[in-house]
N, C-alpha and C positions, 0 to 999 in steps of 0.2 A: 925111491921105494917105499910103498907104503905096504903097510903087513897085509891090507887087501888088497896086492896085485903080486906081494910074494911067497903067501899060502895060500892056500886050497882052506873055502868057509868053515869047515868042521873044523880047520886047525887057529883059529882067529880066537877062539878062547884061548887055548893053552898060548898061545903067542904071543896072545894081551895081557896075560896073567904074569908074565915073568914084568910086568913095570905098570899094572895097574891092577886097582881091587872097588870095590861093589861101593857105590854106587855108579862111578865114573866107569867101571869096565862095563856096565851093564847097558849103561847110556853109549857109549862107543861102540860096540857092537852093532846094535838097536842102530843108530842113526848112519852107519856103514852099512848098511841092509839095504834103507833106505833109498840109500842114495845108490845102491847097486840099480833097484828096480827100478828107480825114475830116470837110469842110465847117465849119472851121473859123478865123475872121480872127480878123486884132487891133482893138483900138480902144482910142480914149487918146490919150493924150502923157506922156510922158516928163519930169520935172524933172530937167533934169541938174547936176550943182557937183563939176566934175571938176577934180579936180589934175595940170596936166601937170610928171617929175619932169625936171628939166635933161637937156639931152641933149646939153649940150658938143659938136656941130659933129658928130653921128651921125647919119645915116642912119635911125635907127629911136630911139621915143618910148614909154616907158610911160605911160598914162593913168589914172588911179584914181578912180575915183566912189563920192558916196554917194549914187546917183541916189532920187528922188521919185516908184514907179514903180505910186503909192495912187491914181491914176486914169486906169491903162492895163491892158490884158491880153489872152483868149482871149475870143470870144464864138461864140457859132451867125455860123453865117455864115449863113441863110436868115433867120432871126430879131431877128436881133441882139443877143441876148439875152446877156446876162454869163459864162462859163463860170467864168474865173477872176478877181482881182480882183488887182494888183502889192500892194508893201508901202510903207511911207511910206521905209523904209529898207534899200537895197539893196547890197549892197554888187557893183562890176565894176570888174575889170580891164583893160585893150583895149592892144594892142603893134599900134603904126603904125610903117609906113616911106614911108620917101619914097623916088617911081619917080624915073626917068630926066627926067622933064618936072617933080621939083621937087613934087608936088603929093603930100600926104601922104595914103596911106589904110589902114583897118583890116585886119590880118590877122589878128591872131586875138580874142576877144573871150572873157574868164570871169567866171563868175558862179560865187562860191565858198559863195555861202551864210549865212546867219547876219544879223545882222543890223552896220551900222556906226554 
């Protein structure tokens, strides 16, 4: 279940701020609202294969991933019928920052396309 199905919209920022910060936080909120407006929801699950690059005491970490997103995608919100299907080898790069509370949160995600 995704955050937009688990929480009412007014609670999305609070729920997501546990795991994300700007600019990614704002981007995810905006894209989820847009998807809801046009009748799209996400379905399925992604199988991660992350590699965390050494951080050497830094408050910033880069994670690369070759995700298997072949069992996920976008679906029609009313019918649940899939509109898109992910790919088995999807390259992703994320930057995480450590907050004052010591928790790591995603600050950016890039999907460069292609395969890995």
